[in-house]
N, C-alpha and C positions, 0 to 999 in steps of 0.2 A: 370413260366418264357419259355416263347413259346406257352404255350396253348393260354394264355393270349394273347397274339402279335397278335394270330391270331382271336382272338375273335370281330368280326370284325358287327357293327349296321347295321339294314336293311337300314337303313337310308344311310348309307355310302358304301356299296355293289351299291345301288342303282343307287346313285351319279356317282360313278367309273365307272361302264356302261354305265347309259346314256347319260354322258363328252365324254366317247370311241368312244360310236357309237358300244359297243360289239366287237369291233375289238381289235386284236395282236395293241400295241403300236411303236411295231421296225420297223426303216423305210426301208421300200420295202417289207412289207411283209402285205398280207391281210388277212390271217387265222380268221374265224369268227369266236368267243369263244361261250360259250353256256350264257343261260341270264342267268339274274338278279336274278332267284327265284330258278337256278340250279350251282351257280356256284362254281367249284373246287378252292380248294385254290392253285395247280400247276399255276393257271391262275391268279388267285390273289397273283401279288408278290412282296415284300417287299425290298424298295431302300436301304434304312436301315437296314439288316438283324433284324429277328425276335430272334435269338440265341445268348448267344455268341460263336464266331466262325465263323458266315455264314458273308459272305461279306459284307463290310462294315457297321461293327456291329459298332454301336454306344450307350455307356454304360453309359452316358448321359442321355437317353431317357428312358421315360415309357413304358409301355407297352401298356397302351392305347396310347401312341403318336404313337407306331410302330404299332398298329392295325387302326391309324387315314385316310381317304383318302389322306392326303398331301403325305404319307408316299407310298404309295401304286402305282403300274404300274401293269397294263394289258398287260400281254405277254403271248404266246403261248408256249407249254412246249418245244420246240425246240429254239426259240428264250430268252425260260427265261434262258437255258444252256449259250449259248452265253455270258449273262451281267455278268458272274462269272468272267473272268477278269476284275480286279479289276481297274488295271493302264489303261484298257482303259475304263470301263464304272463306273466312279466314282458315287457319288453324285450327282452331279451337273451334270455330264453326262446324267443320268437319267433322272431326274425333266425336262430338256432340251428336251429330247425325249418325254416324256410325255403331254409337255405345247402344241410341236407341229404339234406332233400327234391330241391333242383335237381342237387345233386353225384348222387345216385340218378337220375335220371334222364335226367343225363345220362352216365356210365357203359353206364349200356340203352342208350341210342340207339346211343352209340360201339361198342358192342360189337355190335348191330344192324345197320349200318351203317358198316364198317371206310374207307369210303373220304369219310367226315364228315371229315377233316383235310384230305386233297388239294383236297377241295371248297371248301374253305374258305382255303385256300393258294392256291390257283386266282384262285380272286375275288376276296381281297385283294391278289392281285397286278395284276391288273389293273384296279386305282382308276388314274383318269388325275390323276395330277399333275405336277408340273416334270420334267423329268425327272433322271437320276443323276449329278453332275455326278464323283463320284470312289467308289469301291469300299472303306469302311474297313474296316478290321478287327473284329470279334465282340467285344468284352470279354464275359465269364461271372461272374457273382457267387452268390455262396452266396445264394439268396434270403432268409434270415432275415437275415442281415448287411444288405442293401441294403434290407428293407421296414421295420429299423430306424434305416435312417441316414436314411430320408423322411419314419419317424413315420406310416407306414401302419396305422389302425387296422380299419374297416369290411372291406376286403379283406386284412385281413392271414390269417386261416385259408383264402380262398380260392385265393388267391396260393400258400402252402404246401401244400395237398391237391391241387393239381394241377397242381404243379410236375414228377408222376412222367408229363408226358404231352412233358414235354422231350426225353427220349429217343427217344420212336417221331417224335417232328417232326425228331430231329435227322436220323434215318435218310430220314426223307422227304427232307429238304433234302440230305442227300448222296446218294441217288438222281437227283433233278433234276440236279447240279451234274454227276452220272458224263453225262447228255445233254444237259448242255452248255448248260443252261435256266439263265438269272439272275432268274428267278421270285424264291426265295429273297432274294437282295438290291432287289429290287424291293418285293418286301414288306414288309421292314421299312425300307427307304427312307421308303416310304407309312409308314408305322406314329410310323417316328420323326416325319416331318413334321408327322404331324398332333399328335403331340406337344410337336413347338415352336410351333405356332400356338395349343394350348389354352394351354401354357404363359406363353406372351406375352403372354395377358388377363387369368391374372392376377398377375403379377409386373411387366407396364409396365415404368417405367424405375427399380423399385427398387433402390437401394443393397444389401439383403438380399435377395436371391431364393431361398437359399435356404430362407428361414425362412417367407416367403410359401408357398412349395413345399410346404413339410412340413406348413403348417396347411390345404393344401390338396391333399394327396395323392390323397386319397380321390375327390373328384370330379372331379381332372384324369382320374383311371385313368375314371368313369365318361362320364365327358366325351367320351372316345378311342371307349371302347364303343359310345355314344350315336351319335356324328359316323362308324365304320365302319358302322354298322346303317344308318343311316340311308342313308349311299351305293349300300351293296348291296341295299337296300331296293329300290334305283330300279334294278337292273340287270339284265342277263339273266341271274346266275347266281343269284340267288336263288333258294331255297330253305329248308323250318323249319329242317331242320340245320346251316342256316351261321350261324345265331344261336347253336349252342351251339360249334359251330367258331372263331366269332369269341372267345372265351373262354379256351381251351384258346392259338390261336395268340397274344393279347394277354399271360399267365402267358407264355411263350416266351420274347418279347418284350422280356418286363420282365426275366426272366434276362439276357435277352444286353442290355442297358442300354439300351433305344432307346427304356423308359418311364419314369419320372423320372430322380434324378443319377444318378451312380457314386459311391460312398462312400467318402471321401475320407481 
């Protein structure tokens, strides 16, 4: 125990540094941290402690969960010490701190690089999966209704916040269609196929699939992100902003019901 809770995968480290902009997540701190190839454990902090007796230790977590992206936040050494006050820096408070920091960084990057979404659409549409058998109509739902139906918890605030980019993505899709491109269909098909593949690992042959999906909805969303990132990380399209663009594209795909289940 302890060592395994710090056994981070390369993908977890890259995701953590990529989404945080390599910056300390503590409000008001602009300290730049080391890059993802030279990460120090002092910068990678556990929201729920790695060791028994540590701050916010959760005995019900596995070491794999303790070392996962969802339980990690990037902080400089000075700010790390501040979070030792558990009465102020609860699990919920640190997760919210991380979410706000990553959201602010994403908004900053998309303003600095307007082509981020277009690049992400281009990259995801080129993922090699089976051919498109048919073009299905794209249903859209109020995100809150669908979030509640699938009982999404940890990703609830993120999807509610990033839904504002749905219209911007829709404009890009309209431009592609006007040019005769089917990148929109290919992208949404690719994401839907990844969802069906990952859903199958959880549901198997269950007679109550929706209950299993609801229980694992956040894990399914995270697994799709990781699968997309893994595939794009090995492609010619990858750049640092792709990891940010994936999130926005996934929120849009969620609204279009390519991820998780349609409300009944």
